[in-house]
C-alpha positions as CSV (number, residue, x, y, z in Angstrom):
1,M,28.3,-145.7,-20.9
2,D,29.5,-143.5,-18.0
3,S,32.7,-143.0,-19.9
4,L,30.8,-141.4,-22.8
5,A,28.8,-138.9,-21.0
6,G,31.7,-137.9,-19.4
7,T,33.3,-137.0,-22.6
8,Q,30.4,-135.3,-24.0
9,S,30.2,-133.1,-20.8
10,Y,33.8,-131.8,-21.1
11,Y,33.4,-130.8,-24.5
12,E,30.2,-129.0,-23.5
13,E,32.0,-127.3,-20.8
14,A,35.1,-126.5,-23.0
15,G,32.9,-124.7,-25.9
16,N,30.7,-122.5,-22.7
17,R,34.5,-121.7,-22.3
18,R,35.5,-120.5,-25.6
19,K,31.9,-118.5,-25.6
20,R,32.6,-116.7,-23.0
21,T,36.4,-116.0,-24.2
22,L,35.1,-114.6,-27.5
23,M,32.0,-112.5,-26.0
24,I,34.8,-110.9,-23.5
25,V,37.2,-110.3,-26.2
26,A,34.5,-108.4,-28.3
27,L,33.3,-106.5,-25.1
28,V,37.1,-105.4,-24.8
29,L,37.4,-104.4,-28.4
30,I,33.9,-102.2,-28.7
31,A,34.9,-100.3,-25.6
32,L,38.6,-99.6,-27.4
33,A,36.7,-98.3,-30.0
34,L,34.3,-96.4,-28.5
35,A,36.9,-94.6,-26.2
36,A,39.3,-94.0,-29.5
37,A,36.0,-92.1,-31.2
38,Y,35.3,-90.4,-28.0
39,Y,38.9,-89.0,-27.9
40,A,39.1,-88.3,-31.2
41,F,35.6,-86.4,-30.9
42,T,36.9,-84.2,-27.9
43,H,40.2,-83.5,-29.0
44,G,38.8,-81.9,-32.5
45,K,36.0,-80.2,-30.5
46,G,38.7,-78.5,-28.4
47,A,41.2,-77.4,-31.2
48,A,38.5,-75.8,-32.9
49,D,37.4,-74.3,-29.7
50,A,40.8,-72.8,-29.1
51,A,40.9,-71.5,-32.7
52,G,37.8,-69.8,-32.1
53,Q,38.4,-68.1,-28.3
54,G,41.8,-67.3,-30.1
55,N,40.2,-64.8,-32.6
56,A,37.2,-63.7,-30.0
57,T,39.9,-61.9,-27.6
58,I,40.4,-59.4,-29.7
59,P,37.2,-57.2,-29.8
60,N,35.8,-54.5,-32.1
61,V,36.1,-51.2,-30.2
62,T,35.1,-47.9,-31.4
63,V,37.1,-44.8,-31.5
64,V,37.1,-41.0,-32.4
65,I,39.7,-38.9,-33.6
66,P,38.5,-35.6,-32.0
67,G,40.5,-33.2,-34.1
68,R,40.4,-29.5,-33.2
69,V,37.5,-27.6,-33.2
70,S,36.4,-23.8,-32.1
71,V,35.1,-23.9,-28.4
72,E,33.5,-21.4,-26.4
73,A,35.7,-21.1,-22.8
74,A,32.8,-20.8,-20.8
75,I,32.9,-20.3,-16.6
76,S,30.2,-21.4,-14.2
77,A,29.4,-19.8,-10.8
78,N,26.8,-19.3,-8.8
79,G,25.6,-16.2,-6.2
80,T,22.6,-14.6,-5.0
81,I,20.4,-12.3,-7.1
82,A,20.0,-8.4,-5.8
83,A,18.8,-5.3,-6.6
84,R,21.4,-3.1,-8.6
85,R,20.6,-0.1,-6.9
86,E,18.8,-0.5,-3.9
87,M,16.6,2.5,-2.8
88,P,16.0,2.4,1.3
89,V,13.0,5.0,1.7
90,G,12.3,6.3,5.2
91,V,10.9,9.6,6.9
92,A,12.5,12.5,5.4
93,G,10.1,15.1,7.7
94,E,9.3,14.8,11.4
95,G,6.9,12.3,11.3
96,G,3.6,11.4,12.4
97,Q,0.6,8.7,12.2
98,V,0.3,6.7,9.2
99,V,-2.9,7.2,7.7
100,R,-3.0,5.1,4.2
101,V,-0.1,3.2,2.6
102,L,-0.4,3.4,-1.3
103,V,1.7,0.8,-2.2
104,E,2.4,-2.7,-2.1
105,P,5.6,-5.2,-3.0
106,G,6.0,-5.9,-6.4
107,Q,4.6,-2.8,-8.0
108,W,5.8,0.2,-9.6
109,V,6.0,3.4,-8.7
110,G,7.3,6.6,-10.3
111,A,9.7,9.5,-9.2
112,G,8.1,11.7,-6.3
113,Q,5.0,9.1,-6.4
114,T,3.2,9.4,-2.9
115,L,3.8,5.7,-1.2
116,A,2.4,6.5,2.5
117,V,0.1,9.4,3.9
118,I,0.7,10.6,7.2
119,D,-1.8,12.7,9.1
120,R,-1.0,16.6,9.2
121,S,-4.2,18.2,10.8
122,V,-2.0,20.1,13.1
123,Q,0.6,21.1,10.6
124,T,-2.4,22.4,8.2
125,Q,-3.6,24.8,10.7
126,Q,0.0,25.9,11.5
127,A,0.6,26.4,8.0
128,A,-2.7,28.3,7.6
129,S,-2.0,30.7,10.5
130,L,1.3,31.5,9.0
131,A,-0.6,32.2,5.7
132,A,-2.9,34.5,7.8
133,S,0.1,36.6,9.7
134,I,1.1,37.2,5.9
135,R,-1.7,39.0,5.3
136,V,-1.4,40.9,8.5
137,A,2.1,42.2,7.8
138,Q,0.7,43.0,4.3
139,A,-1.7,45.2,6.0
140,D,0.7,47.4,8.3
141,A,2.9,47.3,5.1
142,D,0.7,48.8,3.1
143,L,-0.7,51.4,6.2
144,A,2.9,52.4,6.6
145,Q,3.4,52.9,3.2
146,A,0.5,55.3,3.2
147,E,1.5,57.2,6.0
148,L,4.5,57.7,4.5
149,E,3.0,59.0,1.4
150,R,0.7,61.5,3.4
151,A,4.2,63.0,5.3
152,Q,5.6,63.4,1.8
153,A,2.8,65.9,0.7
154,L,3.1,67.9,3.8
155,V,7.0,67.9,3.9
156,G,6.9,70.7,1.5
157,R,4.7,72.9,3.4
158,G,6.7,72.4,6.7
159,F,4.6,70.7,8.5
160,I,6.3,67.6,8.7
161,S,10.3,67.7,9.9
162,K,13.0,65.3,8.3
163,A,13.3,63.7,11.3
164,D,9.6,62.2,11.4
165,M,9.9,61.4,7.7
166,D,13.0,59.4,8.6
167,R,10.9,57.3,11.3
168,K,8.1,57.1,8.7
169,R,10.3,55.0,6.2
170,A,11.6,53.4,8.8
171,T,8.2,52.0,9.7
172,R,7.3,51.5,6.2
173,D,10.5,49.5,6.0
174,A,10.1,47.2,8.8
175,A,6.7,46.1,7.9
176,N,7.8,45.2,4.5
177,A,10.5,43.3,6.0
178,R,7.6,41.5,8.5
179,V,5.7,40.5,5.7
180,R,8.9,38.7,4.0
181,V,9.4,36.7,7.7
182,A,5.9,35.9,7.3
183,Q,6.3,34.5,4.0
184,A,9.4,33.0,4.6
185,Q,7.7,31.0,7.7
186,Y,4.9,30.2,5.5
187,S,7.0,28.5,3.1
188,E,8.8,26.9,5.7
189,A,5.5,25.1,6.8
190,T,4.6,24.2,3.4
191,A,7.7,22.8,2.7
192,R,8.0,20.6,5.9
193,N,3.9,19.3,5.1
194,A,5.3,18.7,1.7
195,R,7.9,16.2,3.3
196,L,5.4,14.6,5.6
197,N,4.1,12.5,3.2
198,I,6.5,8.9,2.5
199,V,7.6,9.6,-1.4
200,A,9.5,7.6,-4.1
201,P,12.9,9.1,-5.0
202,A,13.4,7.8,-8.3
203,A,11.0,5.7,-10.5
204,G,11.6,1.8,-9.8
205,L,9.9,-1.3,-8.2
206,V,8.7,-1.9,-4.6
207,L,10.5,-4.4,-2.7
208,T,9.7,-4.6,0.5
209,R,7.4,-2.9,2.9
210,Q,7.6,-2.1,6.5
211,V,5.0,0.2,7.5
212,E,1.3,-0.2,8.0
213,P,-1.6,2.4,8.8
214,G,-2.0,3.9,12.4
215,Q,1.7,3.3,13.0
216,I,3.6,6.5,14.2
217,V,7.0,7.0,12.0
218,G,9.6,9.2,12.5
219,A,13.3,10.1,11.7
220,G,14.6,6.9,14.0
221,S,11.8,4.8,12.3
222,G,14.4,3.1,9.9
223,I,13.8,2.0,6.5
224,L,10.0,1.6,5.7
225,F,10.0,0.5,2.0
226,R,12.8,-0.3,-0.2
227,M,12.9,0.1,-4.1
228,A,14.7,-1.3,-6.8
229,R,15.7,1.8,-9.1
230,G,14.4,1.3,-12.7
231,G,13.7,-2.5,-11.7
232,E,17.3,-3.3,-12.5
233,M,18.5,-6.5,-10.8
234,E,22.0,-7.7,-11.0
235,M,23.7,-11.6,-9.7
236,L,26.4,-11.6,-7.4
237,A,28.3,-14.1,-8.7
238,Q,31.3,-16.2,-6.5
239,M,34.1,-17.6,-8.7
240,A,37.4,-18.9,-7.8
241,E,40.4,-16.5,-8.5
242,A,41.8,-18.3,-11.4
243,D,38.2,-17.9,-13.0
244,L,38.1,-14.3,-11.9
245,A,41.4,-13.1,-13.8
246,R,39.5,-14.8,-17.2
247,V,36.7,-12.6,-16.9
248,K,36.4,-8.5,-17.9
249,V,33.9,-5.9,-17.7
250,G,31.0,-6.5,-20.4
251,T,31.5,-10.6,-20.5
252,R,28.5,-12.2,-21.9
253,A,26.5,-14.4,-19.3
254,T,23.2,-16.3,-18.9
255,V,21.7,-16.3,-15.7
256,T,19.5,-19.0,-14.6
257,P,17.8,-18.6,-11.1
258,V,17.5,-21.4,-9.1
259,G,13.7,-23.6,-9.4
260,S,13.5,-22.2,-12.9
261,D,14.0,-22.8,-16.4
262,A,14.4,-19.0,-17.5
263,S,17.9,-18.2,-18.9
264,I,18.0,-14.5,-18.7
265,A,20.7,-13.0,-20.7
266,G,23.1,-10.2,-19.0
267,Q,26.7,-9.2,-19.1
268,V,29.3,-8.3,-16.2
269,W,29.2,-4.8,-15.2
270,Q,31.6,-4.9,-12.4
271,K,33.9,-7.3,-10.9
272,S,35.7,-7.2,-7.3
273,P,39.0,-5.8,-7.1
274,V,39.4,-8.2,-3.9
275,I,39.8,-11.6,-3.1
276,N,38.5,-13.3,0.0
277,M,41.2,-14.7,2.0
278,D,38.9,-17.6,3.4
279,T,37.4,-18.5,0.4
280,R,40.1,-17.4,-2.0
281,Q,36.7,-16.5,-4.4
282,G,35.7,-13.1,-5.4
283,T,32.7,-11.3,-6.4
284,V,31.5,-10.6,-10.1
285,R,28.6,-8.6,-10.6
286,I,26.2,-9.4,-13.7
287,A,23.5,-6.7,-14.6
288,V,20.5,-8.6,-15.8
289,P,17.0,-6.8,-16.8
290,Y,13.8,-6.9,-14.8
291,S,12.1,-10.4,-15.1
292,D,9.2,-12.1,-13.1
293,A,11.7,-15.2,-12.0
294,L,14.2,-12.9,-10.5
295,R,13.7,-11.9,-6.8
296,P,16.4,-10.5,-4.8
297,G,17.6,-12.5,-2.0
298,G,17.4,-15.7,-4.1
299,F,19.9,-18.3,-5.8
300,A,20.8,-18.3,-8.7
301,D,23.4,-20.6,-11.6
302,A,25.7,-18.0,-14.1
303,R,27.4,-19.3,-17.3
304,L,30.1,-16.6,-18.5
305,I,31.4,-17.1,-21.9
306,A,35.3,-16.0,-21.4
307,G,36.0,-16.0,-25.0
308,T,36.7,-18.9,-27.5
309,A,40.0,-21.5,-28.0
310,E,40.4,-24.6,-30.2
311,A,40.6,-27.9,-28.3
312,P,39.7,-31.3,-29.0
313,L,36.2,-32.0,-28.5
314,L,35.0,-35.4,-26.8
315,P,31.5,-37.2,-26.0
316,E,31.1,-37.4,-22.5
317,S,30.9,-41.5,-23.0
318,A,34.9,-41.0,-23.5
319,V,36.1,-39.3,-20.6
320,Q,36.6,-41.1,-17.7
321,S,37.5,-40.3,-14.0
322,G,39.7,-42.0,-11.4
323,V,41.8,-41.6,-8.2
324,D,44.1,-39.4,-10.1
325,G,41.7,-37.1,-12.0
326,N,40.2,-37.5,-15.9
327,F,41.8,-39.7,-18.5
328,V,40.9,-41.3,-21.7
329,L,41.6,-44.8,-23.2
330,V,43.6,-44.5,-26.5
331,V,44.6,-47.1,-29.2
332,D,48.0,-46.5,-30.5
333,G,49.7,-47.6,-33.4
334,N,49.9,-51.3,-32.3
335,N,46.1,-51.7,-31.4
336,V,46.9,-51.5,-27.8
337,I,44.8,-49.5,-25.2
338,K,46.7,-47.1,-23.2
339,R,45.6,-45.0,-20.6
340,V,46.2,-40.9,-21.1
341,P,45.4,-38.0,-18.5
342,V,43.7,-35.5,-19.6
343,K,42.7,-31.8,-17.9
344,V,38.5,-31.3,-19.1
345,G,37.8,-28.0,-20.4
346,T,34.2,-26.5,-21.1
347,V,31.7,-29.1,-20.9
348,T,28.6,-28.1,-23.7
349,D,25.8,-30.0,-25.3
350,S,27.9,-31.1,-27.8
351,G,30.6,-33.0,-25.8
352,V,33.9,-32.0,-23.3
353,S,36.3,-29.7,-24.2
354,I,39.8,-31.3,-23.5
355,A,42.2,-28.2,-22.1
356,S,45.4,-30.5,-22.1
357,G,46.3,-33.9,-22.7
358,L,45.6,-34.6,-26.2
359,T,46.5,-33.1,-29.8
360,G,43.4,-34.0,-31.4
361,T,44.9,-37.1,-33.4
362,E,44.7,-39.8,-31.2
363,K,42.3,-42.7,-31.2
364,V,40.1,-42.3,-28.5
365,V,37.8,-45.2,-27.6
366,A,34.1,-43.4,-27.4
367,L,32.3,-46.2,-25.8
368,A,32.7,-48.9,-23.3
369,G,35.7,-47.7,-21.8
370,A,35.1,-49.1,-18.4
371,F,35.4,-52.6,-20.1
372,L,38.9,-52.1,-21.1
373,N,42.7,-52.2,-19.5
374,P,45.5,-50.8,-20.7
375,G,47.6,-53.5,-22.2
376,D,44.4,-55.1,-23.9
377,K,44.5,-56.0,-27.8
378,V,41.8,-54.4,-29.9
379,K,40.3,-53.7,-33.4
380,P,39.4,-50.2,-33.8
381,V,36.6,-49.1,-35.8
382,V,36.6,-44.9,-36.6
383,Q,33.4,-43.3,-35.7
384,K,32.3,-40.2,-37.8
385,S,32.9,-37.0,-35.6
386,S,29.8,-35.6,-35.2
387,Q,32.0,-32.2,-35.5
């Protein structure tokens, strides 16, 4: 019985070992199958991704062919506003105490209009005295003339000698001369009195006033009023030596005062014959009509049109700036990005004109140039030019 039980236990243990072996083999086979499937899946996906990435590395890029268009050659400058013909007004006569001031800055006046009245009470009495002296002298002259006429009536009878007649004629002539002297003195006094008032030398716009009632003024009082003759204004534009050479008398200009949206049309009427040695700039004087936006002494910007020229015109987004200056990105015949340095000309609302560097037939990157580098491969998509 013991021998039979031992044999049965042996066979049971051998069966358990066989089962465990089969289970281990099955697990190994399952693991190998899973590994093979994972490898096949990941390898296929990696190949597909690599193919997709190969196509995605060549991006589409919008390019524009600028051609050549007629562009106005504009020059920008800045400077100050001033009266084109400023008239300083002071005391022309002997002066005195100011009684009234009749005008204010910003007021229009006519030629000869009184700006300020000076007290003339003393001068008026002096003129009245001189007028009376004329009448006195005239009375003496009339008396001398009457005596001469009576003497002429008696000379034929022998009552008056020839010497007496000469004296009477001399007396008459002297009396007439005293009349003329008195008249001249009165005219002089009248002229001086007329110059007491401060008047406008010509029609124009009053800019400043430096006098008040009660003030004592004279020949040394300096400038009491400043006027702009006819209200005409000008801009003293400062510009570089090279730009000054391109400007001619009669060049059209648009003046915009600082702090204002007004655009005032004018033209160059004079340009400086000399260049400032320190700043290397010259002055261009732009005549502009009167406007409320113009104030002498204020600052303004000017845009001068110095003719037209044929040049490529690009959108502002196509032109970039670097350490070496301005440049654009161009797509060559092999669809490869190239960097081309350019010189920028006039900047307008339509775009940026290129003074040099392009012929107008290139494919210029219009957008997203900052994300591209020279040597990159791209697919150019030509954008229709708005020009």
